[in-house]
C-alpha positions in Angstrom: 51.2 6.9 93.3 53.5 5.7 96.3 53.1 1.7 95.2 54.1 2.8 91.7 57.3 4.2 93.1 58.0 1.2 95.4 57.7 -0.9 92.3 60.1 0.8 90.5 63.0 1.0 93.0 62.2 -2.9 93.8 62.5 -3.8 89.8 66.0 -5.4 89.2 68.6 -3.1 88.3 69.7 -3.4 84.4 72.7 -5.8 83.5 76.0 -3.7 83.7 78.0 -3.8 80.3 82.2 -4.9 80.6 82.9 -1.0 79.6 81.1 -0.1 82.8 82.8 -2.7 85.1 86.3 -1.7 83.7 85.3 2.0 84.2 83.9 1.6 88.1 87.6 -0.9 88.2 89.4 2.2 87.0 90.1 3.6 90.4 91.2 0.6 92.4 93.2 -0.6 89.2 95.1 2.8 89.9 96.4 0.8 93.5 98.7 -1.5 91.1 100.9 1.7 90.2 103.5 2.3 92.9 102.9 6.3 92.7 102.2 6.3 96.2 105.9 5.1 97.4 107.4 7.3 94.5 105.3 10.5 96.0 106.6 9.2 99.7 110.1 9.4 98.6 109.5 13.0 97.0 107.7 13.9 100.3 111.3 12.7 102.1 113.4 14.6 99.9 111.4 17.8 100.2 111.8 18.0 104.0 108.8 16.8 105.0 109.0 16.6 109.0 110.3 12.9 110.0 108.0 12.4 112.8 104.9 13.0 110.5 106.1 10.4 107.5 103.8 7.6 109.2 100.8 9.7 109.0 101.9 10.6 105.3 102.5 7.4 104.5 99.1 6.3 105.4 97.3 9.7 103.8 99.2 9.1 100.6 98.1 5.8 100.3 94.6 6.4 101.3 94.3 9.4 98.5 96.0 7.4 95.6 93.6 4.4 96.3 90.8 6.9 95.5 92.4 8.2 92.0 91.5 7.5 88.8 93.9 6.1 86.2 93.3 9.1 84.0 94.1 11.5 87.0 97.6 10.2 88.0 99.3 11.9 85.3 98.0 15.6 86.3 101.3 16.0 88.4 104.5 14.6 88.5 105.4 12.8 91.9 107.4 15.7 93.2 103.8 17.9 92.6 101.8 15.3 94.0 104.4 15.2 96.8 103.4 19.0 97.0 99.8 18.5 97.0 100.0 15.9 99.7 102.0 18.1 102.0 99.8 20.6 101.5 96.6 18.7 102.3 98.5 17.3 105.5 99.3 20.5 106.5 95.5 21.9 106.0 94.1 19.0 107.9 96.2 20.4 111.2 93.2 22.4 112.5 89.5 21.7 112.2 86.5 22.1 114.3 84.4 18.9 114.5 81.2 19.9 112.6 82.6 22.4 110.7 84.1 22.5 107.2 87.6 23.7 106.4 87.3 25.0 102.8 90.3 26.6 100.8 91.1 27.3 97.3 94.8 27.0 96.0 96.9 26.3 93.1 96.8 22.8 91.8 100.6 22.6 90.6 100.6 24.0 87.4 99.2 27.9 86.0 95.9 26.7 84.4 94.1 25.1 87.3 92.8 25.8 91.0 92.4 23.4 93.5 89.1 23.4 95.7 90.2 21.4 99.0 87.6 20.6 101.6 88.2 18.5 105.0 85.0 18.0 107.0 83.0 15.5 109.0 82.1 12.6 106.7 78.5 12.0 105.6 76.4 10.8 102.7 76.5 13.0 99.1 79.2 15.3 99.9 81.2 14.6 96.7 77.8 14.7 94.5 76.6 17.9 96.4 80.1 19.8 96.3 80.5 18.9 92.6 77.5 20.2 91.7 78.0 23.8 93.4 81.7 23.9 91.9 80.5 22.6 88.4 78.2 25.7 88.2 81.6 27.8 88.3 84.0 26.0 86.6 84.7 22.5 84.7 85.9 20.1 87.1 89.1 18.3 85.8 89.6 15.9 88.8 88.0 14.8 92.2 89.8 12.8 94.5 88.3 11.7 97.9 89.6 9.9 100.3 87.8 9.3 103.7 90.2 8.7 106.6 90.2 8.3 110.1 91.5 10.9 112.5 91.8 11.7 116.4 91.7 15.5 117.1 92.3 17.2 120.4 89.1 19.5 122.1 90.6 22.4 120.2 90.6 20.5 116.7 94.0 19.8 116.3 94.8 16.6 114.5 96.3 14.1 116.8 96.7 11.4 114.2 95.4 10.1 110.9 94.7 6.7 110.4 93.3 6.1 113.8 90.9 2.9 113.4 88.9 4.4 116.4 89.0 7.7 115.0 86.1 9.7 113.2 85.9 9.5 109.5 86.6 12.6 108.0 85.9 13.4 104.1 89.4 15.1 102.7 88.1 16.3 98.9 90.2 17.6 96.4 88.9 19.0 93.0 91.0 20.2 90.2 89.3 22.9 88.0 89.8 26.0 85.5 91.9 28.7 87.8 90.1 30.3 90.1 90.4 34.5 90.1 90.7 36.3 92.9 88.3 39.1 93.9 91.3 41.2 95.1 
């Protein structure tokens, strides 16, 4: 039986169609949109701390490098700036080895966002997507992985440190999540 499985795994993959290639390239093609620069300008206008703008610029670039073209239109640049500021603030404190999770508004009344910051590891997005999809349709998944440096207490010191630890920042948009309160 294991020999048969091994043969299946070693068989050549089926050819990929042009439409499949286009779909796979959609995330990277979104980089051509100057949205990151516009969102950074909106973040500056919002009063985001000047001393954190370099890190914000790095994070915004990482975030929008992983967005599907269809998801770009989910929010205005000002709404995306609010999402970015919220995620960067959310990332400020986290103990390594422990996930930080929150449910928040996604910028409009019909949606909520589930945001997770954790150590990067395989199958995170797939696992979280399966759990969330049992409770609500998922409208968008954006998942940058960034290198960060934290102090011994888990306080964020730097985003984009090439010698830092890789962390997954997951942003899922779904139907509004009602509070149990």
